[in-house]
PLY file of the C-alpha trace (Angstrom):
ply
format ascii 1.0
element vertex 122
property float x
property float y
property float z
element edge 121
property int vertex1
property int vertex2
end_header
118.18 109.38 37.91
121.70 108.73 39.18
123.25 105.29 39.02
126.59 104.31 40.52
128.45 101.14 39.59
131.41 99.91 41.61
134.04 97.50 40.38
137.52 96.33 41.24
136.85 94.21 44.28
138.06 90.68 44.66
140.08 88.25 46.72
143.57 89.29 47.74
146.13 88.11 50.24
147.23 90.12 53.22
149.52 92.89 52.05
148.03 93.05 48.60
146.46 95.98 46.80
143.24 96.77 45.00
141.95 99.72 43.04
138.22 100.20 43.36
136.31 102.16 40.75
132.93 103.87 40.79
131.31 105.29 37.68
128.25 107.53 37.83
125.64 107.89 35.13
122.58 110.06 34.88
122.14 113.62 36.06
124.95 113.89 38.59
126.23 117.36 37.74
125.14 118.79 41.10
126.85 116.07 43.13
129.88 117.84 44.55
131.35 115.26 46.89
132.19 111.62 46.36
133.14 109.09 48.96
133.83 105.49 49.81
132.32 103.45 52.59
132.44 99.81 53.60
130.26 97.46 55.54
131.04 94.06 56.98
128.23 91.64 57.92
126.62 92.61 61.20
128.48 95.91 61.39
127.60 99.51 60.71
128.56 101.10 57.45
131.95 102.73 57.90
133.14 105.92 56.25
136.53 105.63 54.55
137.33 108.66 52.42
135.93 111.45 50.31
136.97 113.79 47.57
135.23 116.98 46.47
134.90 118.48 43.03
137.43 121.06 44.20
139.95 118.34 44.99
139.78 118.34 48.78
140.27 114.90 50.31
139.75 113.28 53.67
140.56 109.83 55.04
139.37 107.87 57.99
142.03 106.61 60.36
141.36 103.04 59.28
142.75 103.70 55.79
144.87 106.81 56.23
148.40 106.37 54.96
147.69 103.34 52.80
144.81 104.47 50.62
144.34 107.17 48.02
141.07 108.53 46.72
141.00 110.17 43.32
138.53 111.24 40.70
138.15 111.71 36.98
135.73 114.52 36.31
135.49 113.75 32.61
134.10 110.28 33.24
132.40 111.21 36.53
134.31 108.48 38.29
135.93 108.08 41.66
138.60 105.59 42.66
140.03 104.17 45.83
143.51 102.70 45.72
144.06 100.49 48.73
147.46 99.10 49.66
148.69 96.78 52.38
145.29 95.21 52.75
144.54 93.36 55.96
141.88 90.78 56.86
139.94 93.45 58.75
139.50 95.26 55.43
137.18 92.49 54.28
133.81 94.08 53.55
131.50 95.26 50.82
132.75 98.60 49.56
130.30 101.24 48.41
130.70 104.55 46.68
128.40 107.48 47.36
127.82 110.78 45.62
126.19 113.70 47.43
125.68 117.43 47.16
127.33 118.33 50.47
129.53 116.75 53.09
126.55 116.52 55.38
124.66 114.71 52.66
127.56 112.33 52.12
127.82 111.37 55.77
124.09 111.35 56.36
122.61 107.88 56.38
119.71 108.47 54.01
120.91 111.15 51.62
122.90 110.97 48.43
123.22 108.15 45.95
124.75 104.75 46.63
126.16 102.09 44.41
125.45 98.40 44.83
128.86 97.65 46.28
131.84 95.51 45.41
133.15 92.74 47.62
136.69 92.89 48.96
138.00 89.80 50.71
141.47 89.71 52.25
142.85 86.33 53.25
145.67 85.66 55.66
0 1
1 2
2 3
3 4
4 5
5 6
6 7
7 8
8 9
9 10
10 11
11 12
12 13
13 14
14 15
15 16
16 17
17 18
18 19
19 20
20 21
21 22
22 23
23 24
24 25
25 26
26 27
27 28
28 29
29 30
30 31
31 32
32 33
33 34
34 35
35 36
36 37
37 38
38 39
39 40
40 41
41 42
42 43
43 44
44 45
45 46
46 47
47 48
48 49
49 50
50 51
51 52
52 53
53 54
54 55
55 56
56 57
57 58
58 59
59 60
60 61
61 62
62 63
63 64
64 65
65 66
66 67
67 68
68 69
69 70
70 71
71 72
72 73
73 74
74 75
75 76
76 77
77 78
78 79
79 80
80 81
81 82
82 83
83 84
84 85
85 86
86 87
87 88
88 89
89 90
90 91
91 92
92 93
93 94
94 95
95 96
96 97
97 98
98 99
99 100
100 101
101 102
102 103
103 104
104 105
105 106
106 107
107 108
108 109
109 110
110 111
111 112
112 113
113 114
114 115
115 116
116 117
117 118
118 119
119 120
120 121
């Protein structure tokens, strides 16, 4: 019922910036928390940040201080602004909507998008 579509990825040089977008469609009214994750080939999916309907935010250490998560409730969208990108940021970035924080961080709960590729070159 819920579909998430990410966009905004691409190829950037070290130190560059990207703004990732995620738009939800379908019956997502009960999804109270939205987050961003990333996964590089051969690595586990990594949590990056979340924002709740109430506006609470959290950031992983890997992006804290150089990234900002935001949302637009009218369009049911969530964004991740990433600055000072580094080669280790290269990954597929996914958005996820869930009912609770536990659902967001749980591996098999919530709704995932298909991902958008971010590649950072030296």
